[in-house]
C-alpha positions in Angstrom: 62.9 44.2 -85.6 66.6 45.2 -85.5 69.7 43.1 -86.1 73.3 43.6 -85.3 75.5 42.3 -88.0 79.2 41.6 -87.0 82.1 40.7 -89.2 84.5 38.8 -87.0 88.2 38.2 -87.5 89.9 35.5 -85.4 93.1 36.1 -83.5 96.0 35.1 -85.8 97.4 32.5 -83.4 94.1 30.4 -83.5 93.7 27.8 -86.1 90.4 27.8 -88.0 89.3 24.8 -85.9 90.3 26.4 -82.6 88.5 29.5 -83.5 85.2 27.7 -84.5 85.3 25.4 -81.5 85.7 28.4 -79.1 83.2 30.6 -80.9 80.5 27.9 -80.9 81.2 26.2 -77.5 82.4 29.1 -75.3 81.3 32.3 -76.9 77.8 31.3 -78.0 76.4 30.8 -74.5 77.7 34.2 -73.5 75.8 35.8 -76.4 72.6 33.8 -75.6 72.7 35.2 -72.1 72.2 38.8 -73.4 68.8 40.1 -72.1 66.3 40.8 -74.8 68.1 38.7 -77.5 65.4 37.2 -79.8 67.7 35.1 -82.0 71.4 34.6 -82.8 73.2 33.1 -85.8 76.9 32.2 -86.3 78.2 31.8 -89.8 81.8 30.7 -90.0 83.6 31.5 -93.3 84.3 28.4 -95.4 87.8 27.1 -95.6 89.4 28.5 -98.8 92.8 28.8 -100.4 92.5 32.6 -100.3 92.2 34.6 -97.1 88.8 36.0 -96.5 88.4 39.5 -95.0 86.7 38.0 -92.0 86.6 34.6 -90.2 82.8 34.7 -89.7 79.6 36.6 -89.5 77.4 36.9 -86.4 73.8 38.1 -86.4 71.9 39.1 -83.3 68.2 40.0 -83.4 66.4 42.3 -81.0 62.8 43.8 -80.9 64.0 47.4 -80.4 67.0 49.7 -80.2 66.2 50.0 -76.5 66.6 46.3 -76.1 70.0 46.5 -77.8 71.1 49.2 -75.4 69.9 47.2 -72.4 71.7 44.1 -73.6 75.0 45.8 -74.1 74.8 47.6 -70.8 74.3 44.3 -68.9 76.7 42.2 -67.0 76.2 39.5 -69.6 77.7 41.9 -72.2 80.7 42.4 -69.9 81.4 38.6 -69.9 81.0 38.5 -73.7 83.4 41.4 -74.1 86.0 39.6 -71.9 85.8 36.5 -74.1 86.1 38.6 -77.3 89.7 39.5 -76.1 90.8 35.9 -76.4 88.9 35.1 -79.7 88.8 38.1 -82.1 91.5 40.4 -83.5 88.8 42.6 -85.1 85.1 43.1 -84.9 83.3 45.4 -87.2 79.5 45.7 -86.7 76.5 47.8 -87.5 72.8 47.7 -86.7 70.1 47.3 -89.4 66.4 47.4 -89.4 65.4 43.9 -90.6 63.8 44.0 -94.1 61.5 41.5 -95.7 63.1 38.4 -97.2 62.5 38.2 -100.9 62.2 35.0 -103.0 62.7 34.8 -106.7 
């Protein structure tokens, strides 16, 4: 299984509350429409007195690299990218091969 990990930075004109509301209410359905997506997780950064390097983390799971390619060549991905323009100032991402979860 493969996972895209994305560090997301909100546009500076958005409050934390506006960012989270848009990300969870508007952007999430666009991600869930990607073909071949197995699972999706949004993890907003906690409110803190110091500025974090990102506003949140997104994780997208797929069965194969081919499924990722298909998803991001789809019209659903086009809609997702359009929405990213009004939500994020920066997106840094990479693909990992999911490893086992270890417990102490």
